[in-house]
C-alpha positions in Angstrom: 107.8 101.3 137.5 105.6 102.1 134.6 108.5 103.7 132.9 110.7 100.7 133.6 108.1 98.3 132.1 107.8 100.5 129.0 111.5 100.4 128.5 111.5 96.6 129.0 108.9 96.2 126.3 110.6 98.5 123.8 114.1 97.1 124.3 112.8 93.5 124.1 111.2 94.2 120.8 114.3 96.0 119.5 116.4 92.8 119.7 114.4 91.3 116.8 116.2 93.7 114.4 119.7 93.4 115.7 122.3 90.7 115.0 124.4 91.5 118.1 121.8 90.6 120.7 121.7 87.5 123.0 119.0 86.1 125.3 120.2 84.7 128.6 119.0 83.1 131.8 120.5 83.5 135.3 119.5 81.2 138.1 120.6 81.5 141.7 119.9 80.4 145.2 120.8 82.8 148.1 121.3 81.6 151.7 121.8 84.3 154.4 122.3 84.2 158.2 122.6 87.1 160.6 125.4 86.5 163.1 124.2 89.5 165.1 122.3 92.8 164.7 125.1 94.2 162.5 126.8 91.4 160.6 125.2 89.1 158.0 126.9 86.4 155.9 125.6 85.0 152.6 126.3 82.1 150.3 124.9 82.2 146.7 125.5 79.6 144.0 124.5 80.7 140.5 124.4 79.3 137.0 124.1 81.5 133.8 123.1 80.6 130.3 123.8 82.5 127.1 123.6 81.9 123.3 119.8 82.3 123.5 119.7 80.0 126.6 121.3 77.1 124.8 124.7 77.0 126.6 125.8 77.4 130.2 128.3 80.3 130.3 129.1 80.7 134.0 128.9 78.5 137.1 130.1 80.0 140.4 129.4 80.6 144.1 129.5 83.9 146.0 130.5 84.0 149.7 130.0 87.4 151.3 129.6 89.5 154.4 127.7 92.7 155.1 128.4 94.9 158.1 125.8 97.6 159.1 127.9 100.5 160.1 124.8 102.6 160.8 121.1 102.8 160.0 121.8 103.9 156.4 125.3 102.8 155.7 126.7 99.3 155.3 130.1 97.8 154.3 130.4 94.7 152.1 133.0 92.2 151.1 132.5 89.2 148.8 134.5 86.4 147.1 133.3 84.7 143.9 134.9 81.6 142.5 133.7 79.5 139.6 134.3 78.6 135.9 133.5 80.3 132.6 132.5 78.6 129.3 133.0 80.3 125.9 132.0 77.3 123.9 135.6 76.2 123.3 137.3 76.4 126.7 136.2 76.0 130.3 138.4 78.0 132.7 138.5 78.9 136.4 137.7 82.4 137.5 137.9 84.2 140.8 137.3 87.8 142.1 137.1 89.8 145.2 134.7 92.8 145.9 134.7 95.5 148.5 131.9 98.0 148.7 129.9 100.6 150.6 126.1 101.0 150.3 124.1 104.1 151.3 120.3 103.8 151.5 117.4 106.1 152.5 113.8 105.1 153.1 110.7 107.4 152.6 107.5 105.6 153.6 107.2 102.7 151.1 110.1 103.8 148.9 113.8 103.0 149.4 116.6 104.4 147.4 120.2 102.9 147.5 123.6 103.7 146.1 126.2 100.9 146.0 129.8 101.5 145.0 132.1 98.5 144.7 135.8 98.0 143.8 136.2 94.6 142.1 139.5 92.8 141.7 140.2 89.9 139.3 142.2 86.9 140.7 142.2 85.1 137.3 144.9 86.9 135.3 143.7 87.6 131.8 140.9 85.0 131.7 138.2 87.4 132.8 139.3 90.4 130.7 136.1 90.4 128.6 133.9 89.4 131.6 132.5 92.4 133.5 131.7 90.2 136.5 135.3 89.0 136.9 137.6 91.7 135.6 139.2 94.4 137.7 136.7 97.2 137.6 134.8 99.9 139.6 131.0 99.4 139.7 128.4 101.9 140.8 124.7 101.1 141.1 121.6 103.2 141.9 118.4 101.4 142.8 114.8 102.2 143.7 112.5 99.8 145.6 108.8 100.1 146.3 107.5 98.0 149.3 103.9 99.2 149.5 102.4 95.9 148.3 101.5 93.0 150.6 104.4 90.5 150.6 105.6 91.9 147.3 108.5 94.4 146.4 109.1 96.1 143.1 112.6 97.4 142.3 114.6 98.8 139.4 118.4 99.6 139.2 121.0 101.0 136.8 124.7 100.1 137.1 127.8 101.4 135.4 131.1 99.7 135.1 134.3 101.8 134.9 137.8 100.6 134.2 140.4 101.3 136.9 143.4 100.1 134.8 146.3 102.4 134.0 145.5 102.3 130.3 141.7 103.1 130.5 141.4 105.2 133.6 137.6 105.3 134.6 136.5 104.5 131.0 132.9 103.2 130.8 133.1 99.6 129.8 129.7 98.2 130.5 126.2 99.2 131.8 123.4 97.1 133.2 119.7 97.8 133.9 117.5 95.5 136.0 113.8 95.3 137.0 112.7 92.8 139.6 109.7 91.6 141.5 110.2 89.7 144.8 107.5 87.8 146.6 107.7 86.4 150.1 106.3 82.9 150.3 107.1 82.4 154.0 108.6 84.6 156.7 112.1 83.5 155.7 111.7 82.5 152.0 111.5 84.7 149.0 111.3 84.1 145.2 112.5 86.8 142.8 111.8 87.2 139.1 113.3 89.9 136.9 114.7 91.1 133.6 118.2 92.4 132.9 119.6 94.3 129.9 123.3 95.0 129.6 125.8 96.2 127.0 129.5 95.4 126.8 131.3 98.4 125.3 134.7 96.7 125.1 133.9 94.3 122.3 134.6 95.4 118.7 131.1 94.4 117.8 129.1 95.6 120.8 126.5 93.1 122.1 123.3 93.7 123.9 122.2 91.0 126.4 118.6 90.4 127.4 118.5 88.2 130.5 115.7 86.5 132.5 116.5 86.4 136.2 115.1 83.8 138.6 116.2 83.6 142.3 115.2 81.9 145.5 116.3 83.4 148.8 116.4 81.7 152.3 117.1 83.3 155.6 118.7 80.8 158.0 
């Protein structure tokens, strides 16, 4: 985590000297319910701001399910529907995701690898949007749970094209650091910081995003 915090500070300072950087804010609420010991469903509305947090850019809701196939392996499926705003047009966007997660826990540490195939249902509207285009996403994460009611985590994710024209080409990467704090047995607040780079734009842009989340287990 010390290394992650150092990277956070260095990369935050670096944006002062670049004209292709943008500050953002992502806010979401997550509602989850366990139908049984293996199956959990979630509903998560989210709003995102860009242009140095002066304009809302995305408004959507995720509806997902996770099936625990074993102690360390789970299968996931999720639908996302919403709208995107580029400052000129507001258009509808949809996607589906199917994934598999593998995790391993050692004492207070948990490592997880999540691989997801993502399919756009919006035609060409999401071509420049890593969260709505058709793409293959792979994320490795590390979590420390040795603090009372508080978890620390960091992750790195890569986005690879699965189109016929750019087979497995790297199109985007994303690094995240988060702190989650339980406020009651079934309620958690999460704060974090995200850095990502879109490699598909002719003038590549680095995004620096503040993350705020509220989770409720029903």
